[in-house]
Structures are given as C-alpha cells and as structure tokens.
MDTraj code that builds the backbone (N, CA, C; nanometers):
import mdtraj as md
import numpy as np

residues = "GLY ALA ALA ILE PHE VAL ASP PRO ARG GLN MET GLN ALA THR ALA VAL LEU ASN LEU GLY THR PRO GLU GLN PRO GLY HIS ALA ASP ASN ILE SER MET LEU ALA ALA LYS LYS THR ALA ALA TYR GLN SER LEU LEU ASN MET THR SER THR HIS VAL LYS GLN ALA ALA VAL ALA GLU TRP LEU GLU ASP TRP VAL PRO HIS ILE ALA CYS PHE ASP LYS ALA GLU LYS MET VAL THR PRO ALA ALA THR LEU ALA ILE ARG ASN LEU THR ILE ASP THR ALA ARG LYS LEU GLN SER THR VAL GLU GLN LEU SER SER SER HIS SER SER PHE GLU SER VAL ARG ALA SER SER MET SER GLY ALA VAL PRO ASP LEU ILE TYR PHE THR CYS GLU PRO TYR ALA GLY LEU ASN GLU ARG GLN PHE VAL LEU ARG LEU SER VAL LEU THR SER ASP SER LYS PRO VAL LEU SER LEU ARG ILE ILE LYS ALA GLU GLN HIS ILE GLU GLU MET ALA GLU GLU LEU ALA ALA LYS VAL ALA ASP ALA ILE VAL PRO LYS ASN LEU PRO PRO ILE PRO".split()
xyz = np.array([
    [0.0822, -0.1331, 0.0120],
    [0.0514, 0.0022, 0.0381],
    [0.1152, 0.1379, 0.0071],
    [0.2297, 0.1348, 0.0060],
    [0.3167, 0.2330, -0.0136],
    [0.3367, 0.2912, -0.1422],
    [0.3619, 0.3965, -0.1777],
    [0.3739, 0.4549, -0.2752],
    [0.4779, 0.5355, -0.3077],
    [0.5674, 0.5626, -0.4349],
    [0.6765, 0.6498, -0.4056],
    [0.6616, 0.7734, -0.5339],
    [0.6433, 0.9089, -0.5245],
    [0.6369, 0.9681, -0.6268],
    [0.7788, 1.0754, -0.6635],
    [0.8158, 1.0186, -0.7714],
    [0.9421, 1.1062, -0.7525],
    [0.9541, 1.2377, -0.8843],
    [1.0432, 1.3552, -0.8384],
    [1.0308, 1.4727, -0.9272],
    [1.1090, 1.4501, -1.0191],
    [1.1560, 1.4745, -1.1245],
    [1.3017, 1.4261, -1.2305],
    [1.3014, 1.5311, -1.2224],
    [1.2589, 1.6794, -1.1993],
    [1.3346, 1.8159, -1.2072],
    [1.3844, 1.8284, -1.0851],
    [1.3606, 1.8112, -1.0162],
    [1.4125, 1.9004, -0.8519],
    [1.4538, 1.7743, -0.7958],
    [1.5328, 1.6397, -0.8406],
    [1.4915, 1.5532, -0.7816],
    [1.4860, 1.5514, -0.5911],
    [1.3522, 1.4984, -0.6156],
    [1.2417, 1.4925, -0.4896],
    [1.1901, 1.3459, -0.4828],
    [1.1988, 1.2916, -0.3760],
    [1.0887, 1.1663, -0.3798],
    [0.9628, 1.1930, -0.2512],
    [0.9245, 1.1807, -0.2955],
    [0.7823, 1.1574, -0.1653],
    [0.7106, 1.0345, -0.1694],
    [0.7474, 0.9479, -0.0401],
    [0.6914, 0.8355, -0.0626],
    [0.5017, 0.8691, 0.0613],
    [0.4918, 0.8282, 0.0082],
    [0.3212, 0.7767, 0.1017],
    [0.3116, 0.6352, 0.1681],
    [0.3223, 0.6447, 0.2334],
    [0.3751, 0.5205, 0.2961],
    [0.1953, 0.4374, 0.3130],
    [0.1123, 0.4807, 0.4100],
    [0.0073, 0.4166, 0.3677],
    [-0.1374, 0.4929, 0.2809],
    [-0.0548, 0.4920, 0.1307],
    [-0.1834, 0.5048, -0.0464],
    [-0.2976, 0.4237, 0.0330],
    [-0.2740, 0.2524, 0.0559],
    [-0.3882, 0.2080, 0.0391],
    [-0.2784, 0.1094, -0.0884],
    [-0.4617, 0.0785, -0.1219],
    [-0.4911, -0.0146, -0.2521],
    [-0.6572, 0.0316, -0.3340],
    [-0.6490, -0.0064, -0.4234],
    [-0.8183, 0.0792, -0.5164],
    [-0.8997, 0.0088, -0.4120],
    [-0.8892, -0.1331, -0.3781],
    [-0.9550, -0.2385, -0.3115],
    [-0.9655, -0.1597, -0.1392],
    [-0.8884, -0.2087, -0.0449],
    [-0.8436, -0.0358, 0.0786],
    [-0.7896, 0.0568, 0.0284],
    [-0.8541, 0.1765, -0.0055],
    [-0.7317, 0.3115, 0.0410],
    [-0.6964, 0.2839, 0.1447],
    [-0.6282, 0.4188, 0.1583],
    [-0.5498, 0.4104, 0.3413],
    [-0.5633, 0.5536, 0.3143],
    [-0.4948, 0.6461, 0.4194],
    [-0.5743, 0.8223, 0.4231],
    [-0.4526, 0.8730, 0.3421],
    [-0.3778, 0.8188, 0.3442],
    [-0.2011, 0.9474, 0.2239],
    [-0.1730, 1.0653, 0.3132],
    [-0.1407, 0.9798, 0.4560],
    [-0.1142, 1.1057, 0.5051],
    [0.0107, 1.0807, 0.5678],
    [0.0952, 0.9613, 0.6246],
    [0.1982, 0.9491, 0.6101],
    [0.3306, 0.9673, 0.5236],
    [0.3495, 1.0587, 0.5010],
    [0.4497, 1.0592, 0.3992],
    [0.5882, 1.0661, 0.4253],
    [0.6908, 1.0715, 0.4037],
    [0.7858, 1.0662, 0.3189],
    [0.8910, 1.1598, 0.2625],
    [0.9301, 1.2587, 0.2785],
    [1.0151, 1.2966, 0.1369],
    [1.2291, 1.3632, 0.1720],
    [1.1630, 1.3161, 0.0404],
    [1.3405, 1.3533, 0.0595],
    [1.3893, 1.3908, -0.0481],
    [1.4766, 1.4591, -0.1110],
    [1.5309, 1.6503, -0.1640],
    [1.6841, 1.5482, -0.1485],
    [1.7358, 1.5275, -0.2770],
    [1.8514, 1.4340, -0.3591],
    [1.9299, 1.5830, -0.3250],
    [2.0566, 1.5447, -0.2825],
    [2.1552, 1.7334, -0.2723],
    [2.2415, 1.6322, -0.3937],
    [2.2379, 1.7611, -0.4516],
    [2.3704, 1.7911, -0.6324],
    [2.5273, 1.7708, -0.5533],
    [2.6146, 1.6913, -0.5461],
    [2.7341, 1.6673, -0.5366],
    [2.8070, 1.8209, -0.5767],
    [2.9299, 1.8771, -0.5540],
    [2.9907, 2.0134, -0.6140],
    [3.0320, 2.0057, -0.7855],
    [3.0731, 1.8489, -0.7948],
    [3.1352, 1.8335, -0.9676],
    [3.0340, 1.8347, -1.0259],
    [2.8772, 1.7905, -0.9988],
    [2.7516, 1.8417, -1.0915],
    [2.6600, 1.9470, -1.1131],
    [2.7139, 2.0484, -1.0160],
    [2.6458, 2.1365, -0.9795],
    [2.7350, 2.2492, -1.0818],
    [2.8417, 2.2171, -1.0974],
    [2.9716, 2.2819, -1.1203],
    [2.9635, 2.2372, -1.3087],
    [2.9040, 2.1278, -1.3544],
    [2.8761, 2.0514, -1.4445],
    [2.7680, 2.1630, -1.5122],
    [2.6519, 2.1289, -1.4301],
    [2.5426, 2.2181, -1.4721],
    [2.5598, 2.3605, -1.5225],
    [2.6339, 2.3936, -1.4564],
    [2.6842, 2.5620, -1.4251],
    [2.7855, 2.5861, -1.5639],
    [2.8338, 2.5337, -1.6370],
    [2.9124, 2.4912, -1.7412],
    [2.8358, 2.4850, -1.8360],
    [2.7359, 2.4099, -1.8276],
    [2.5985, 2.4011, -1.9830],
    [2.5393, 2.4415, -2.0067],
    [2.4917, 2.5366, -1.8793],
    [2.3306, 2.6151, -1.8772],
    [2.3242, 2.7502, -1.9770],
    [2.5139, 2.7865, -2.0172],
    [2.5172, 2.9069, -2.1225],
    [2.6242, 2.8953, -2.1664],
    [2.6440, 3.0009, -2.2965],
    [2.7871, 2.9928, -2.3618],
    [2.8187, 3.0670, -2.2943],
    [2.9660, 3.0817, -2.2725],
    [3.1004, 3.0949, -2.2174],
    [3.1825, 3.1389, -2.3038],
    [3.2729, 3.1823, -2.2052],
    [3.4072, 3.2444, -2.2357],
    [3.5269, 3.1187, -2.3368],
    [3.5935, 3.1087, -2.3530],
    [3.7451, 3.0006, -2.3907],
    [3.8141, 3.0276, -2.2803],
    [3.8206, 3.0937, -2.2144],
    [3.9129, 3.0909, -2.0820],
    [3.8520, 3.0560, -1.9564],
    [3.6315, 3.0384, -1.9481],
    [3.6120, 2.9607, -1.8542],
    [3.6216, 2.8455, -1.8964],
    [3.5680, 2.8218, -1.9803],
    [3.6246, 2.6910, -2.0532],
    [3.7334, 2.5945, -2.0395],
    [3.8418, 2.6793, -2.0312],
    [3.9723, 2.6176, -1.9952],
    [3.9802, 2.5908, -1.8548],
    [3.9275, 2.7120, -1.8063],
    [3.9972, 2.6915, -1.5765],
    [3.8968, 2.5432, -1.5772],
    [3.7724, 2.5265, -1.6057],
    [3.7071, 2.4704, -1.5613],
    [3.7668, 2.3199, -1.6181],
    [3.7863, 2.3257, -1.7198],
    [3.9125, 2.2260, -1.6945],
    [4.0249, 2.1756, -1.6579],
    [4.1398, 2.2934, -1.6151],
    [4.1774, 2.2884, -1.5017],
    [4.1492, 2.2086, -1.4139],
    [4.0162, 2.3276, -1.3477],
    [3.9723, 2.2928, -1.1979],
    [3.9209, 2.1217, -1.1830],
    [3.8943, 2.0339, -1.3057],
    [3.7952, 1.9346, -1.2352],
    [3.9342, 1.7855, -1.3700],
    [4.0058, 1.8454, -1.3645],
    [4.1473, 1.7365, -1.4637],
    [4.0932, 1.5751, -1.3869],
    [4.0144, 1.5750, -1.2667],
    [4.0624, 1.3961, -1.2827],
    [3.8918, 1.3507, -1.3365],
    [3.7595, 1.4504, -1.3608],
    [3.6952, 1.3893, -1.3752],
    [3.6613, 1.3869, -1.4795],
    [3.7552, 1.4442, -1.6097],
    [3.7494, 1.4751, -1.7478],
    [3.8257, 1.3828, -1.8317],
    [3.7635, 1.3507, -1.9083],
    [3.8420, 1.2554, -2.0205],
    [3.8425, 1.3654, -2.2041],
    [3.9235, 1.4177, -2.3040],
    [3.9002, 1.5195, -2.3466],
    [3.9210, 1.3697, -2.5263],
    [3.8225, 1.4568, -2.5779],
    [3.8238, 1.3391, -2.7628],
    [3.8198, 1.4434, -2.7970],
    [3.8882, 1.4106, -2.9804],
    [3.8803, 1.4594, -3.0823],
    [3.8467, 1.3337, -3.1986],
    [3.7372, 1.3682, -3.2301],
    [3.7168, 1.2479, -3.3274],
    [3.7619, 1.1312, -3.2908],
    [3.7347, 1.0784, -3.1923],
    [3.7716, 0.9423, -3.1217],
    [3.8120, 0.9574, -3.0861],
    [3.9567, 1.0281, -3.0800],
    [4.1546, 1.0099, -3.0038],
    [4.1026, 1.0453, -2.9472],
    [4.1827, 1.0366, -2.7947],
    [4.1710, 1.0358, -2.6368],
    [4.3227, 1.1390, -2.6978],
    [4.2595, 1.2706, -2.5940],
    [4.3155, 1.3584, -2.5679],
    [4.3878, 1.3748, -2.4272],
    [4.4712, 1.4690, -2.4244],
    [4.5675, 1.4814, -2.2730],
    [4.4709, 1.5688, -2.2598],
    [4.3788, 1.5996, -2.1410],
    [4.3721, 1.6843, -2.0646],
    [4.4378, 1.8336, -2.0880],
    [4.5211, 1.8067, -2.0659],
    [4.6607, 1.9696, -2.0333],
    [4.6860, 1.9826, -2.1994],
    [4.6435, 1.8962, -2.2777],
    [4.6799, 1.9417, -2.3869],
    [4.5455, 2.0018, -2.4163],
    [4.4453, 1.9889, -2.4144],
    [4.3070, 1.9912, -2.4942],
    [4.2664, 2.1443, -2.4443],
    [4.3055, 2.1694, -2.2909],
    [4.2753, 2.3053, -2.2306],
    [4.4015, 2.4223, -2.3388],
    [4.5200, 2.3270, -2.3377],
    [4.6139, 2.5025, -2.4468],
    [4.5150, 2.4823, -2.5510],
    [4.4775, 2.3872, -2.6135],
    [4.4521, 2.4054, -2.7251],
    [4.2953, 2.4747, -2.7501],
    [4.2153, 2.5127, -2.6126],
    [4.1222, 2.5411, -2.6001],
    [4.1560, 2.7163, -2.6087],
    [4.2634, 2.6998, -2.5250],
    [4.3301, 2.8342, -2.4849],
    [4.3481, 2.9530, -2.6220],
    [4.4028, 2.8412, -2.7530],
    [4.4871, 2.9300, -2.8341],
    [4.3945, 2.9291, -2.9140],
    [4.2795, 2.9500, -2.9516],
    [4.1198, 2.8916, -3.0834],
    [4.2136, 3.0820, -3.1740],
    [4.2141, 2.9704, -3.2686],
    [4.2164, 3.0394, -3.4091],
    [4.0574, 3.0997, -3.4741],
    [4.0266, 3.1892, -3.5506],
    [3.9027, 3.1630, -3.6019],
    [3.8887, 3.2424, -3.7344],
    [3.9425, 3.1092, -3.8515],
    [3.9554, 3.1639, -3.9714],
    [3.8082, 3.1720, -4.0529],
    [3.7739, 3.2838, -4.0859],
    [3.6922, 3.2988, -4.2356],
    [3.6882, 3.3454, -4.3559],
    [3.5894, 3.2957, -4.4395],
    [3.6206, 3.3158, -4.5594],
    [3.4680, 3.3611, -4.6216],
    [3.4579, 3.4134, -4.7233],
    [3.3924, 3.5303, -4.7899],
    [3.3799, 3.5446, -4.8737],
    [3.2952, 3.5095, -5.0084],
    [3.3413, 3.5049, -5.1370],
    [3.1023, 3.5510, -5.1728],
    [3.1334, 3.6196, -5.2484],
    [2.9907, 3.6741, -5.3079],
    [3.0371, 3.6610, -5.4874],
    [2.9385, 3.6165, -5.5163],
    [2.9154, 3.6169, -5.6343],
    [2.7877, 3.7207, -5.7638],
    [2.7725, 3.8213, -5.8442],
    [2.6914, 3.8184, -5.8386],
    [2.6930, 3.9010, -5.9986],
    [2.5672, 3.8240, -6.1334],
    [2.5652, 3.8183, -6.2386],
    [2.4491, 3.9153, -6.2504],
    [2.4518, 3.9964, -6.3980],
    [2.3672, 4.0757, -6.3813],
    [2.3162, 4.1105, -6.5353],
    [2.2594, 4.0480, -6.6233],
    [2.1880, 4.0293, -6.7741],
    [2.0940, 4.1897, -6.7928],
    [2.0413, 4.1651, -6.9130],
    [1.9363, 4.2090, -6.9080],
    [1.8150, 4.2414, -6.8990],
    [1.7716, 4.1138, -6.9032],
    [1.6100, 4.0667, -6.8039],
    [1.6207, 3.9943, -6.7240],
    [1.7572, 3.9351, -6.7017],
    [1.7616, 3.9121, -6.5298],
    [1.8891, 3.9093, -6.4646],
    [1.8672, 3.8745, -6.3356],
    [2.0085, 3.8640, -6.2172],
    [2.0131, 3.7773, -6.1376],
    [2.1383, 3.7681, -6.0749],
    [2.1313, 3.6458, -5.9616],
    [2.2579, 3.6837, -5.9098],
    [2.2390, 3.6227, -5.7230],
    [2.3583, 3.7522, -5.6596],
    [2.3500, 3.5748, -5.5237],
    [2.4391, 3.5484, -5.5352],
    [2.4682, 3.4345, -5.4187],
    [2.5903, 3.4715, -5.3423],
    [2.6199, 3.4248, -5.2208],
    [2.7783, 3.4097, -5.0903],
    [2.7376, 3.2858, -5.0671],
    [2.8709, 3.2958, -5.0142],
    [2.9096, 3.1215, -5.0025],
    [3.0123, 3.1659, -4.8611],
    [2.9898, 3.2168, -4.6982],
    [3.0781, 3.1870, -4.5869],
    [3.1253, 3.1521, -4.5004],
    [3.2369, 3.0770, -4.5044],
    [3.2776, 2.9139, -4.4220],
    [3.3674, 3.0029, -4.3164],
    [3.3964, 2.9592, -4.2248],
    [3.3663, 2.9356, -4.0141],
    [3.4455, 2.8958, -4.0485],
    [3.6250, 2.8764, -3.9149],
    [3.6661, 2.7094, -3.8899],
    [3.7130, 2.7594, -3.7492],
    [3.6844, 2.6928, -3.6316],
    [3.8045, 2.6885, -3.5180],
    [3.8799, 2.6214, -3.5193],
    [4.0137, 2.6715, -3.5091],
    [4.0947, 2.5337, -3.4877],
    [4.2451, 2.6208, -3.3890],
    [4.2978, 2.5969, -3.3768],
    [4.4685, 2.6327, -3.2304],
    [4.5109, 2.5950, -3.3201],
    [4.6335, 2.6319, -3.2425],
    [4.7652, 2.6382, -3.3308],
    [4.8905, 2.4862, -3.2257],
    [4.8173, 2.5223, -3.1235],
    [4.8499, 2.4736, -3.0070],
    [4.8163, 2.2979, -3.0257],
    [4.7091, 2.2184, -3.1648],
    [4.6703, 2.1203, -3.1614],
    [4.5266, 2.1024, -3.1544],
    [4.4876, 2.0228, -3.2150],
    [4.3458, 1.9208, -3.2168],
    [4.2651, 2.0092, -3.0542],
    [4.1608, 2.0759, -3.1684],
    [4.0537, 2.1204, -3.0255],
    [3.9770, 1.9672, -2.9772],
    [3.9293, 1.9841, -2.8909],
    [3.8224, 1.8515, -2.8494],
    [3.7081, 1.9231, -2.9245],
    [3.6268, 1.7722, -2.9529],
    [3.4641, 1.7814, -3.0177],
    [3.3847, 1.6883, -2.9028],
    [3.4429, 1.6342, -2.8357],
    [3.3669, 1.5960, -2.6678],
    [3.4747, 1.5841, -2.5712],
    [3.3549, 1.6049, -2.4282],
    [3.4620, 1.5990, -2.3282],
    [3.3475, 1.4877, -2.2696],
    [3.4053, 1.4159, -2.1736],
    [3.3490, 1.3219, -2.0574],
    [3.3564, 1.3554, -1.9545],
    [3.2403, 1.3543, -1.8895],
    [3.2571, 1.4745, -1.7263],
    [3.1799, 1.3013, -1.6350],
    [3.3176, 1.2573, -1.5518],
    [3.2264, 1.1218, -1.4810],
    [3.2328, 1.1964, -1.3235],
    [3.1191, 1.2015, -1.3015],
    [3.1003, 1.2067, -1.1327],
    [2.9790, 1.1714, -1.0965],
    [2.9828, 1.1390, -0.9306],
    [2.8703, 1.0951, -0.8349],
    [2.7320, 1.2381, -0.8680],
    [2.6494, 1.2473, -0.9311],
    [2.5752, 1.3664, -0.9646],
    [2.4964, 1.3845, -0.8349],
    [2.4500, 1.2997, -0.7457],
    [2.3424, 1.3154, -0.6732],
    [2.4368, 1.2719, -0.5392],
    [2.3815, 1.3060, -0.3778],
    [2.5089, 1.2119, -0.2797],
    [2.4168, 1.0936, -0.2722],
    [2.5033, 0.9820, -0.2632],
    [2.4242, 0.8687, -0.2657],
    [2.3771, 0.7903, -0.4000],
    [2.3344, 0.8743, -0.5302],
    [2.3534, 0.7621, -0.6708],
    [2.4987, 0.7141, -0.7382],
    [2.4768, 0.6632, -0.7979],
    [2.6016, 0.5821, -0.9283],
    [2.6303, 0.7109, -0.9378],
    [2.7705, 0.6651, -0.9557],
    [2.8831, 0.7579, -1.0387],
    [2.8660, 0.7458, -1.2543],
    [2.8313, 0.8839, -1.2765],
    [2.7636, 0.8341, -1.4153],
    [2.8902, 0.9061, -1.5134],
    [2.8531, 0.8767, -1.6446],
    [2.9650, 0.9882, -1.7417],
    [2.8649, 1.0980, -1.8187],
    [2.8787, 1.1657, -1.8109],
    [2.7511, 1.2904, -1.9144],
    [2.8817, 1.3008, -2.0296],
    [2.8674, 1.3168, -2.1029],
    [2.9663, 1.3430, -2.2994],
    [2.8556, 1.4157, -2.3338],
    [3.0006, 1.5423, -2.3133],
    [2.9414, 1.6673, -2.3280],
    [3.0266, 1.6882, -2.4598],
    [2.9681, 1.7843, -2.5505],
    [2.9630, 1.7899, -2.6917],
    [2.9789, 1.9504, -2.6964],
    [3.1136, 1.9903, -2.7341],
    [3.1670, 2.0727, -2.7314],
    [3.1554, 2.2069, -2.8620],
    [3.1418, 2.3209, -2.8562],
    [3.0637, 2.4159, -2.9957],
    [3.1827, 2.5049, -3.0135],
    [3.1913, 2.5858, -3.0812],
    [3.2320, 2.7146, -3.1041],
    [3.1399, 2.7772, -3.1816],
    [3.1169, 2.9432, -3.0940],
    [3.0166, 3.0083, -3.1966],
    [3.0956, 3.1483, -3.2068],
    [3.1306, 3.1606, -3.3200],
    [3.1864, 3.2889, -3.4051],
    [3.0785, 3.3943, -3.4006],
    [3.0237, 3.4308, -3.4424],
    [2.8787, 3.5333, -3.4174],
    [2.9425, 3.6478, -3.3891],
    [3.0666, 3.7014, -3.2703],
    [3.0895, 3.7839, -3.1690],
    [3.2648, 3.7725, -3.2263],
    [3.3018, 3.9493, -3.2020],
    [3.4399, 3.9412, -3.2092],
    [3.5208, 3.8565, -3.1147],
    [3.5030, 3.8096, -3.0204],
    [3.5363, 3.7304, -2.9506],
    [3.5400, 3.5620, -2.9610],
    [3.5563, 3.4468, -2.9948],
    [3.4684, 3.3057, -2.9607],
    [3.4071, 3.2896, -2.8533],
    [3.3099, 3.2186, -2.8424],
    [3.2021, 3.1713, -2.7568],
    [3.1870, 3.0160, -2.7527],
    [3.2201, 2.9899, -2.6560],
    [3.1791, 2.8330, -2.6397],
    [3.0688, 2.7111, -2.6149],
    [3.0253, 2.7065, -2.6331],
    [2.9235, 2.6159, -2.5752],
    [2.9043, 2.4546, -2.5830],
    [2.8901, 2.4010, -2.3998],
    [2.9406, 2.2646, -2.4099],
    [2.7584, 2.2270, -2.3803],
    [2.7299, 2.1151, -2.4216],
    [2.5295, 2.0746, -2.4320],
    [2.5996, 1.9054, -2.4095],
    [2.5397, 1.8588, -2.2574],
    [2.5073, 1.7039, -2.2450],
    [2.4187, 1.6253, -2.3404],
    [2.5028, 1.5678, -2.4014],
    [2.4391, 1.4611, -2.4579],
    [2.3654, 1.4063, -2.4208],
    [2.2077, 1.3628, -2.4743],
    [2.0711, 1.2817, -2.3957],
    [2.0567, 1.3415, -2.2028],
    [2.0948, 1.4513, -2.1808],
    [2.0603, 1.5530, -2.0836],
    [1.9449, 1.4575, -2.0201],
    [1.8280, 1.4515, -2.1045],
    [1.7007, 1.4396, -2.0610],
    [1.7148, 1.2206, -2.0712],
    [1.7637, 1.1817, -2.1132],
    [1.8093, 1.0167, -2.0193],
    [1.8563, 1.0560, -1.9196],
    [1.9552, 1.1235, -1.8760],
    [2.0147, 1.1270, -1.7437],
    [1.9057, 1.1593, -1.6782],
    [1.8559, 1.2305, -1.6269],
    [1.7378, 1.2891, -1.6008],
    [1.6470, 1.1543, -1.5684],
    [1.5774, 1.1545, -1.6079],
    [1.5050, 0.9964, -1.6060],
    [1.6096, 0.8888, -1.5496],
    [1.6961, 0.8662, -1.6385],
    [1.7614, 0.6922, -1.4987],
    [1.8002, 0.7547, -1.3765],
    [1.8321, 0.8904, -1.4369],
    [1.8816, 0.9395, -1.1969],
    [1.7523, 0.9209, -1.1613],
    [1.6598, 0.9881, -1.1771],
    [1.4670, 0.9515, -1.0910],
    [1.4802, 0.8123, -1.0706],
    [1.5128, 0.7408, -1.1546],
    [1.5082, 0.6232, -1.1562],
    [1.5692, 0.5166, -1.0561],
    [1.6614, 0.5212, -1.0325],
    [1.7753, 0.5089, -0.9055],
    [1.7272, 0.6020, -0.7817],
    [1.6542, 0.6902, -0.8098],
    [1.6479, 0.7652, -0.6791],
    [1.5222, 0.6963, -0.6377],
    [1.4141, 0.6824, -0.7129],
    [1.3187, 0.6170, -0.6940],
    [1.2823, 0.4858, -0.5902],
    [1.4571, 0.3520, -0.6925],
    [1.4661, 0.2350, -0.6450],
    [1.5558, 0.2588, -0.4698],
    [1.6304, 0.3521, -0.4345],
    [1.6891, 0.3662, -0.3612],
    [1.5968, 0.3493, -0.2453],
    [1.5348, 0.4841, -0.2535],
    [1.4047, 0.5386, -0.1608],
    [1.3608, 0.4737, -0.1333],
    [1.2846, 0.3012, -0.2339],
    [1.1829, 0.2090, -0.1950],
    [1.2756, 0.0965, -0.1108],
    [1.3865, 0.0974, -0.1458],
    [1.5344, -0.0086, -0.1048],
    [1.5209, 0.0679, 0.0731],
    [1.5080, 0.1775, 0.0886],
    [1.5362, 0.2143, 0.2614],
    [1.4347, 0.2002, 0.3209],
    [1.2662, 0.2152, 0.2357],
    [1.1567, 0.2185, 0.3338],
    [1.0607, 0.0987, 0.3304],
    [1.1264, -0.0374, 0.2329],
    [1.0439, -0.1213, 0.2293],
    [1.0811, -0.2000, 0.3075],
    [1.0210, -0.2548, 0.4338],
    [1.1342, -0.3455, 0.5350],
    [1.1449, -0.5393, 0.4503],
    [1.2615, -0.5389, 0.4844],
    [1.2918, -0.6564, 0.4379],
    [1.2589, -0.8013, 0.5202],
    [1.2276, -0.8723, 0.4756],
    [1.1547, -1.0540, 0.5772],
    [1.0746, -0.9803, 0.5917],
    [0.9769, -0.9481, 0.5769],
    [0.8821, -0.9200, 0.5726],
    [0.7431, -0.9879, 0.4837],
    [0.6475, -1.0957, 0.5284],
    [0.5337, -1.1305, 0.4456],
    [0.4525, -1.0369, 0.3467],
    [0.4689, -1.0624, 0.2543],
    [0.3028, -0.9800, 0.1710],
    [0.2407, -0.9652, 0.2420],
    [0.1585, -0.7917, 0.2070],
    [0.0611, -0.8031, 0.2828],
    [-0.0641, -0.8589, 0.2061],
    [-0.2106, -0.9610, 0.2370],
    [-0.2565, -1.0156, 0.1555],
    [-0.3943, -0.9280, 0.1389],
])
top = md.Topology()
chain = top.add_chain()
for i, resn in enumerate(residues, 1):
    res = top.add_residue(resn, chain, resSeq=i)
    for name in ("N", "CA", "C"):
        top.add_atom(name, md.element.get_by_symbol(name[0]), res)
traj = md.Trajectory(xyz[None], top)
C-alpha cells in the first residue's frame, strides 16, 4: 500500500506510506520526503552547460576538474592539459565569397561564407567526458558533452551541451526511486494479503 513519487527535475522523492490499494484505500497522510543533494562536481557541470561561456572559463573549468574529465577529438583520446591549451589558443578563420551576375532581363546573386575554428596548440576537443556522482548517494555516471565554438561575436564563445541530458535525468530519477524504495520497504516481511 505504499507508493513513491519522484519529481525528476527537482530530484525529490515523496513516499506515501499508507496510500493503500483501490480495494483498501489508505489515508495517505503518512508521508516521507527526500530532496537529493547535488554534488559540487555535478553543480559545476550544470553551471558550465547552462549558458554560452568564454573560452577562458572553459579552459579553467577543464583545469579545475581534471580528475573527472577525458577529452576526445574525432574519437581519439587527448591529454586534458593539451586540450585545455588548444581551447586557450583558438584561431577563427573566416572566408567570404560573393558572386553577382546581371543580365538584361535577369540577375543572380550568391554568397558563401566559411568559418573554421582551430588551434595552433593542436586539435580542439569535440567531445568531453565528465564522470561524477551527480547526487549524494547515487551511482557515479558519465556525461558526454559536445563542444561547439560560436563565432558570431568578435571573440569566440563556447557552448558545452550534455548529450541525452533528458535520459540522464530520467535514469537518475529512477535510481532515486529505487533507493528510496529499498530504504523504506521492510526486509524479510511477508507480503500483506
């Protein structure tokens, strides 16, 4: 007759211990709540992926969290200090081509623009793996981040995005519900008829 409800966005679990069943409803007034606490590493990851950031901020973040990070360029593993140096030394190359043709009864115009981010210090990582325990008591998990360089401003701006972020949230909520269920359901008791 107990039920556990989890809010995956807030990572809060509410256990209604006397909900009952449709045949024998309970009073649903015996409630226990748990709000999972984010770890410092996971909070840092969320801060970096919540907005576009300057290249110096990404480089410093990589340096701060080296034990949790693995960088990759086209599936080749990179040494994290080399990846950090590449991000610190970004070069943005742009090329623009305009073509115009005018005839007596027609005209055509086309433009082509190419933008490429590179580094004189080596390859720029395109994927960053960040491994941490997201909430106190949950299992360690690996988050894969996609690095994008935005070149619309005068200075490069970087964007880190967690791949399949929604799936991670769903899986963490399921893990929290299972841990709460294990904690509140008495062991070795016969089932209630």
